[in-house]
N, CA, C and O atoms as CSV, one atom per row, in Angstrom:
chain,resi,resn,atom,element,x,y,z
A,1,MET,N,N,0.823,-1.183,0.000
A,1,MET,CA,C,0.000,0.000,0.000
A,1,MET,C,C,0.874,1.257,0.000
A,1,MET,O,O,0.571,2.223,-0.701
A,2,TRP,N,N,1.969,1.248,0.791
A,2,TRP,CA,C,2.850,2.416,0.882
A,2,TRP,C,C,3.347,2.824,-0.493
A,2,TRP,O,O,3.338,4.011,-0.818
A,3,SER,N,N,3.787,1.858,-1.320
A,3,SER,CA,C,4.368,2.182,-2.625
A,3,SER,C,C,3.346,2.810,-3.567
A,3,SER,O,O,3.729,3.502,-4.511
A,4,LYS,N,N,2.077,2.588,-3.335
A,4,LYS,CA,C,1.052,3.209,-4.171
A,4,LYS,C,C,0.797,4.653,-3.759
A,4,LYS,O,O,0.359,5.459,-4.580
A,5,LEU,N,N,1.065,4.993,-2.500
A,5,LEU,CA,C,0.808,6.347,-2.011
A,5,LEU,C,C,2.009,7.270,-2.173
A,5,LEU,O,O,1.850,8.457,-2.455
A,6,TYR,N,N,3.216,6.723,-1.995
A,6,TYR,CA,C,4.423,7.546,-1.983
A,6,TYR,C,C,5.456,6.973,-2.930
A,6,TYR,O,O,5.533,5.755,-3.096
A,7,PRO,N,N,6.260,7.834,-3.561
A,7,PRO,CA,C,7.273,7.358,-4.495
A,7,PRO,C,C,8.412,6.631,-3.779
A,7,PRO,O,O,8.571,6.742,-2.563
A,8,GLU,N,N,9.196,5.887,-4.555
A,8,GLU,CA,C,10.354,5.176,-4.012
A,8,GLU,C,C,11.285,6.155,-3.301
A,8,GLU,O,O,11.488,7.275,-3.772
A,9,GLY,N,N,11.846,5.741,-2.182
A,9,GLY,CA,C,12.719,6.598,-1.401
A,9,GLY,C,C,11.999,7.362,-0.307
A,9,GLY,O,O,12.634,8.052,0.491
A,10,SER,N,N,10.680,7.245,-0.262
A,10,SER,CA,C,9.918,7.917,0.802
A,10,SER,C,C,10.215,7.265,2.141
A,10,SER,O,O,10.641,6.112,2.208
A,11,ARG,N,N,9.984,8.012,3.192
A,11,ARG,CA,C,10.280,7.517,4.532
A,11,ARG,C,C,9.145,7.903,5.473
A,11,ARG,O,O,8.594,9.000,5.391
A,12,ILE,N,N,8.809,6.977,6.367
A,12,ILE,CA,C,7.842,7.274,7.416
A,12,ILE,C,C,8.412,6.758,8.732
A,12,ILE,O,O,8.880,5.624,8.824
A,13,ASP,N,N,8.361,7.605,9.734
A,13,ASP,CA,C,8.762,7.239,11.088
A,13,ASP,C,C,7.504,7.299,11.956
A,13,ASP,O,O,6.789,8.301,11.961
A,14,ILE,N,N,7.247,6.224,12.681
A,14,ILE,CA,C,6.065,6.155,13.549
A,14,ILE,C,C,6.522,5.953,14.984
A,14,ILE,O,O,7.380,5.118,15.266
A,15,GLU,N,N,5.935,6.731,15.884
A,15,GLU,CA,C,6.249,6.602,17.303
A,15,GLU,C,C,4.946,6.388,18.071
A,15,GLU,O,O,4.020,7.196,17.995
A,16,ILE,N,N,4.897,5.289,18.806
A,16,ILE,CA,C,3.731,5.008,19.647
A,16,ILE,C,C,3.850,5.882,20.889
A,16,ILE,O,O,4.834,5.793,21.623
A,17,SER,N,N,2.858,6.719,21.123
A,17,SER,CA,C,2.918,7.622,22.275
A,17,SER,C,C,2.127,7.096,23.470
A,17,SER,O,O,2.278,7.604,24.581
A,18,GLY,N,N,1.291,6.092,23.255
A,18,GLY,CA,C,0.562,5.538,24.382
A,18,GLY,C,C,-0.360,4.413,23.972
A,18,GLY,O,O,-0.862,4.374,22.848
A,19,ILE,N,N,-0.573,3.498,24.903
A,19,ILE,CA,C,-1.531,2.409,24.709
A,19,ILE,C,C,-2.379,2.318,25.971
A,19,ILE,O,O,-1.859,2.292,27.086
A,20,ARG,N,N,-3.674,2.270,25.778
A,20,ARG,CA,C,-4.592,2.109,26.906
A,20,ARG,C,C,-5.365,0.816,26.690
A,20,ARG,O,O,-6.025,0.636,25.667
A,21,TRP,N,N,-5.274,-0.070,27.658
A,21,TRP,CA,C,-5.946,-1.364,27.570
A,21,TRP,C,C,-7.378,-1.219,28.077
A,21,TRP,O,O,-7.598,-0.833,29.225
A,22,LEU,N,N,-8.343,-1.526,27.229
A,22,LEU,CA,C,-9.740,-1.509,27.631
A,22,LEU,C,C,-10.149,-2.866,28.196
A,22,LEU,O,O,-11.057,-2.961,29.023
A,23,SER,N,N,-9.470,-3.903,27.741
A,23,SER,CA,C,-9.639,-5.267,28.243
A,23,SER,C,C,-8.406,-6.030,27.762
A,23,SER,O,O,-7.602,-5.467,27.019
A,24,PRO,N,N,-8.230,-7.282,28.156
A,24,PRO,CA,C,-7.065,-8.031,27.663
A,24,PRO,C,C,-7.054,-8.204,26.138
A,24,PRO,O,O,-6.006,-8.474,25.552
A,25,ASP,N,N,-8.214,-8.049,25.502
A,25,ASP,CA,C,-8.311,-8.254,24.058
A,25,ASP,C,C,-8.630,-6.995,23.259
A,25,ASP,O,O,-8.830,-7.076,22.047
A,26,VAL,N,N,-8.682,-5.845,23.905
A,26,VAL,CA,C,-8.987,-4.579,23.215
A,26,VAL,C,C,-8.069,-3.493,23.755
A,26,VAL,O,O,-7.935,-3.323,24.967
A,27,ALA,N,N,-7.437,-2.756,22.838
A,27,ALA,CA,C,-6.541,-1.667,23.236
A,27,ALA,C,C,-6.748,-0.470,22.325
A,27,ALA,O,O,-7.099,-0.618,21.154
A,28,VAL,N,N,-6.525,0.724,22.876
A,28,VAL,CA,C,-6.526,1.965,22.102
A,28,VAL,C,C,-5.088,2.451,22.074
A,28,VAL,O,O,-4.468,2.634,23.122
A,29,ALA,N,N,-4.553,2.662,20.869
A,29,ALA,CA,C,-3.167,3.116,20.718
A,29,ALA,C,C,-3.153,4.504,20.091
A,29,ALA,O,O,-3.937,4.796,19.188
A,30,HIS,N,N,-2.261,5.351,20.576
A,30,HIS,CA,C,-2.049,6.690,20.026
A,30,HIS,C,C,-0.623,6.740,19.481
A,30,HIS,O,O,0.307,6.229,20.105
A,31,ALA,N,N,-0.462,7.358,18.313
A,31,ALA,CA,C,0.853,7.423,17.686
A,31,ALA,C,C,0.988,8.706,16.871
A,31,ALA,O,O,0.000,9.364,16.545
A,32,THR,N,N,2.225,9.039,16.555
A,32,THR,CA,C,2.516,10.158,15.658
A,32,THR,C,C,3.367,9.626,14.506
A,32,THR,O,O,4.063,8.620,14.639
A,33,SER,N,N,3.292,10.319,13.384
A,33,SER,CA,C,4.089,9.922,12.218
A,33,SER,C,C,4.728,11.145,11.589
A,33,SER,O,O,4.186,12.249,11.641
A,34,ASN,N,N,5.885,10.927,10.997
A,34,ASN,CA,C,6.590,11.934,10.213
A,34,ASN,C,C,6.938,11.283,8.883
A,34,ASN,O,O,7.636,10.270,8.846
A,35,ASN,N,N,6.450,11.866,7.788
A,35,ASN,CA,C,6.672,11.330,6.457
A,35,ASN,C,C,7.520,12.320,5.663
A,35,ASN,O,O,7.306,13.530,5.734
A,36,GLU,N,N,8.478,11.797,4.911
A,36,GLU,CA,C,9.254,12.620,3.989
A,36,GLU,C,C,9.228,11.935,2.632
A,36,GLU,O,O,9.441,10.726,2.534
A,37,TYR,N,N,8.969,12.708,1.593
A,37,TYR,CA,C,8.873,12.165,0.251
A,37,TYR,C,C,9.193,13.270,-0.750
A,37,TYR,O,O,9.307,14.438,-0.379
A,38,THR,N,N,9.336,12.900,-2.007
A,38,THR,CA,C,9.640,13.865,-3.061
A,38,THR,C,C,8.552,13.793,-4.122
A,38,THR,O,O,8.186,12.709,-4.576
A,39,THR,N,N,8.045,14.941,-4.509
A,39,THR,CA,C,7.116,15.023,-5.629
A,39,THR,C,C,7.606,16.107,-6.568
A,39,THR,O,O,7.988,17.199,-6.148
A,40,GLU,N,N,7.586,15.777,-7.840
A,40,GLU,CA,C,8.050,16.709,-8.876
A,40,GLU,C,C,9.435,17.244,-8.548
A,40,GLU,O,O,9.731,18.411,-8.804
A,41,GLY,N,N,10.292,16.385,-7.979
A,41,GLY,CA,C,11.669,16.757,-7.675
A,41,GLY,C,C,11.845,17.621,-6.440
A,41,GLY,O,O,12.964,18.043,-6.148
A,42,LYS,N,N,10.787,17.896,-5.712
A,42,LYS,CA,C,10.870,18.744,-4.519
A,42,LYS,C,C,10.598,17.924,-3.263
A,42,LYS,O,O,9.645,17.145,-3.227
A,43,PRO,N,N,11.425,18.093,-2.232
A,43,PRO,CA,C,11.176,17.363,-0.989
A,43,PRO,C,C,9.940,17.909,-0.273
A,43,PRO,O,O,9.685,19.113,-0.261
A,44,ARG,N,N,9.205,17.016,0.302
A,44,ARG,CA,C,7.991,17.372,1.031
A,44,ARG,C,C,8.026,16.682,2.387
A,44,ARG,O,O,8.682,15.654,2.555
A,45,ALA,N,N,7.322,17.250,3.343
A,45,ALA,CA,C,7.172,16.634,4.664
A,45,ALA,C,C,5.717,16.691,5.063
A,45,ALA,O,O,5.011,17.654,4.764
A,46,MET,N,N,5.278,15.650,5.740
A,46,MET,CA,C,3.912,15.581,6.218
A,46,MET,C,C,3.965,14.894,7.584
A,46,MET,O,O,4.704,13.927,7.769
A,47,ALA,N,N,3.205,15.380,8.505
A,47,ALA,CA,C,3.183,14.784,9.842
A,47,ALA,C,C,1.742,14.531,10.252
A,47,ALA,O,O,0.826,15.238,9.832
A,48,GLY,N,N,1.562,13.529,11.065
A,48,GLY,CA,C,0.214,13.216,11.501
A,48,GLY,C,C,0.194,12.620,12.893
A,48,GLY,O,O,1.228,12.259,13.455
A,49,SER,N,N,-0.980,12.528,13.418
A,49,SER,CA,C,-1.197,11.803,14.672
A,49,SER,C,C,-2.401,10.926,14.432
A,49,SER,O,O,-3.316,11.293,13.695
A,50,PHE,N,N,-2.397,9.768,15.055
A,50,PHE,CA,C,-3.513,8.872,14.818
A,50,PHE,C,C,-3.832,8.022,16.036
A,50,PHE,O,O,-3.014,7.836,16.936
A,51,THR,N,N,-5.051,7.516,16.024
A,51,THR,CA,C,-5.565,6.672,17.089
A,51,THR,C,C,-6.112,5.402,16.445
A,51,THR,O,O,-6.815,5.455,15.436
A,52,LEU,N,N,-5.780,4.275,17.037
A,52,LEU,CA,C,-6.250,2.987,16.540
A,52,LEU,C,C,-6.948,2.228,17.661
A,52,LEU,O,O,-6.533,2.293,18.818
A,53,VAL,N,N,-7.996,1.518,17.314
A,53,VAL,CA,C,-8.600,0.555,18.235
A,53,VAL,C,C,-8.174,-0.816,17.723
A,53,VAL,O,O,-8.467,-1.191,16.588
A,54,LEU,N,N,-7.479,-1.556,18.582
A,54,LEU,CA,C,-6.947,-2.869,18.221
A,54,LEU,C,C,-7.709,-3.947,18.969
A,54,LEU,O,O,-8.015,-3.799,20.152
A,55,VAL,N,N,-8.016,-5.047,18.261
A,55,VAL,CA,C,-8.769,-6.147,18.843
A,55,VAL,C,C,-8.008,-7.445,18.586
A,55,VAL,O,O,-7.606,-7.732,17.458
A,56,ARG,N,N,-7.818,-8.224,19.653
A,56,ARG,CA,C,-7.145,-9.513,19.498
A,56,ARG,C,C,-8.157,-10.531,18.971
A,56,ARG,O,O,-9.261,-10.656,19.501
A,57,SER,N,N,-7.770,-11.247,17.932
A,57,SER,CA,C,-8.617,-12.281,17.358
A,57,SER,C,C,-7.806,-13.578,17.279
A,57,SER,O,O,-6.649,-13.614,17.698
A,58,SER,N,N,-8.400,-14.617,16.754
A,58,SER,CA,C,-7.668,-15.871,16.577
A,58,SER,C,C,-6.542,-15.714,15.554
A,58,SER,O,O,-5.624,-16.533,15.516
A,59,GLU,N,N,-6.603,-14.676,14.730
A,59,GLU,CA,C,-5.572,-14.392,13.725
A,59,GLU,C,C,-4.463,-13.493,14.265
A,59,GLU,O,O,-3.460,-13.284,13.584
A,60,GLY,N,N,-4.623,-12.960,15.470
A,60,GLY,CA,C,-3.673,-12.011,16.052
A,60,GLY,C,C,-4.367,-10.674,16.263
A,60,GLY,O,O,-5.596,-10.604,16.292
A,61,TRP,N,N,-3.576,-9.610,16.412
A,61,TRP,CA,C,-4.140,-8.274,16.636
A,61,TRP,C,C,-4.579,-7.675,15.312
A,61,TRP,O,O,-3.824,-7.654,14.340
A,62,LEU,N,N,-5.814,-7.188,15.290
A,62,LEU,CA,C,-6.381,-6.566,14.097
A,62,LEU,C,C,-6.781,-5.132,14.410
A,62,LEU,O,O,-7.142,-4.816,15.544
A,63,ILE,N,N,-6.716,-4.272,13.410
A,63,ILE,CA,C,-7.162,-2.881,13.566
A,63,ILE,C,C,-8.666,-2.850,13.332
A,63,ILE,O,O,-9.146,-3.156,12.240
A,64,ASP,N,N,-9.392,-2.480,14.365
A,64,ASP,CA,C,-10.849,-2.379,14.267
A,64,ASP,C,C,-11.255,-1.012,13.725
A,64,ASP,O,O,-12.171,-0.913,12.909
A,65,SER,N,N,-10.578,0.039,14.176
A,65,SER,CA,C,-10.853,1.376,13.650
A,65,SER,C,C,-9.572,2.201,13.701
A,65,SER,O,O,-8.652,1.916,14.468
A,66,PHE,N,N,-9.544,3.231,12.859
A,66,PHE,CA,C,-8.361,4.066,12.691
A,66,PHE,C,C,-8.824,5.480,12.396
A,66,PHE,O,O,-9.711,5.688,11.568
A,67,HIS,N,N,-8.226,6.454,13.074
A,67,HIS,CA,C,-8.530,7.860,12.811
A,67,HIS,C,C,-7.209,8.620,12.783
A,67,HIS,O,O,-6.388,8.472,13.688
A,68,ASN,N,N,-7.001,9.425,11.757
A,68,ASN,CA,C,-5.767,10.203,11.702
A,68,ASN,C,C,-6.058,11.673,11.440
A,68,ASN,O,O,-7.132,12.039,10.962
A,69,GLY,N,N,-5.091,12.490,11.759
A,69,GLY,CA,C,-5.188,13.924,11.542
A,69,GLY,C,C,-3.810,14.499,11.264
A,69,GLY,O,O,-2.797,13.895,11.618
A,70,ALA,N,N,-3.772,15.644,10.643
A,70,ALA,CA,C,-2.503,16.296,10.308
A,70,ALA,C,C,-1.992,17.108,11.490
A,70,ALA,O,O,-2.765,17.552,12.339
A,71,ARG,N,N,-0.691,17.291,11.528
A,71,ARG,CA,C,-0.061,18.193,12.487
A,71,ARG,C,C,1.103,18.855,11.766
A,71,ARG,O,O,1.457,18.436,10.664
A,72,GLN,N,N,1.698,19.866,12.353
A,72,GLN,CA,C,2.760,20.632,11.715
A,72,GLN,C,C,3.946,19.725,11.375
A,72,GLN,O,O,4.465,19.022,12.243
A,73,ALA,N,N,4.365,19.745,10.124
A,73,ALA,CA,C,5.491,18.920,9.679
A,73,ALA,C,C,6.791,19.686,9.761
A,73,ALA,O,O,6.836,20.888,9.502
A,74,GLU,N,N,7.850,18.978,10.122
A,74,GLU,CA,C,9.199,19.535,10.132
A,74,GLU,C,C,10.116,18.544,9.438
A,74,GLU,O,O,9.966,17.333,9.599
A,75,PHE,N,N,11.065,19.058,8.668
A,75,PHE,CA,C,12.021,18.177,8.024
A,75,PHE,C,C,12.975,17.633,9.067
A,75,PHE,O,O,13.515,18.385,9.879
A,76,ALA,N,N,13.182,16.323,9.043
A,76,ALA,CA,C,14.058,15.672,10.016
A,76,ALA,C,C,15.477,15.523,9.491
A,76,ALA,O,O,16.346,15.013,10.198
A,77,GLY,N,N,15.725,15.961,8.265
A,77,GLY,CA,C,17.071,15.896,7.723
A,77,GLY,C,C,17.374,14.630,6.944
A,77,GLY,O,O,18.521,14.407,6.556
A,78,HIS,N,N,16.368,13.794,6.706
A,78,HIS,CA,C,16.589,12.566,5.961
A,78,HIS,C,C,16.680,12.835,4.464
A,78,HIS,O,O,17.244,12.037,3.714
A,79,MET,N,N,16.127,13.952,4.040
A,79,MET,CA,C,16.134,14.310,2.627
A,79,MET,C,C,16.566,15.782,2.548
A,79,MET,O,O,16.833,16.417,3.569
A,80,ALA,N,N,16.627,16.298,1.346
A,80,ALA,CA,C,16.996,17.692,1.161
A,80,ALA,C,C,15.999,18.603,1.850
A,80,ALA,O,O,14.801,18.322,1.851
A,81,THR,N,N,16.475,19.687,2.435
A,81,THR,CA,C,15.582,20.657,3.056
A,81,THR,C,C,15.058,21.612,1.990
A,81,THR,O,O,15.646,21.699,0.911
A,82,PRO,N,N,13.989,22.320,2.255
A,82,PRO,CA,C,13.452,23.240,1.256
A,82,PRO,C,C,14.483,24.261,0.775
A,82,PRO,O,O,14.436,24.665,-0.386
A,83,ALA,N,N,15.412,24.689,1.634
A,83,ALA,CA,C,16.424,25.666,1.230
A,83,ALA,C,C,17.391,25.098,0.203
A,83,ALA,O,O,18.032,25.859,-0.522
A,84,GLU,N,N,17.509,23.775,0.125
A,84,GLU,CA,C,18.430,23.150,-0.811
A,84,GLU,C,C,17.829,22.938,-2.190
A,84,GLU,O,O,18.522,22.488,-3.103
A,85,THR,N,N,16.557,23.255,-2.355
A,85,THR,CA,C,15.919,23.018,-3.657
A,85,THR,C,C,15.860,24.300,-4.452
A,85,THR,O,O,15.359,24.306,-5.576
């Protein structure tokens, strides 16, 4: 799925900021992401925060629901900065 959304060389860093257990088989996880990618030869950055409801099944942990939102993006230095373009 990632390769369909972002070009080759893109990067995403995800950090889990918290997990709250609602029961032994249900958890709510909060995380943030920082994405860096290039479009039309220009480096871009996108950041988000998201919440997932995870449910344990016989197949393992599954995502029952997912909600994401944007937050201010900053270049982490993995790619060229805007001043270098």
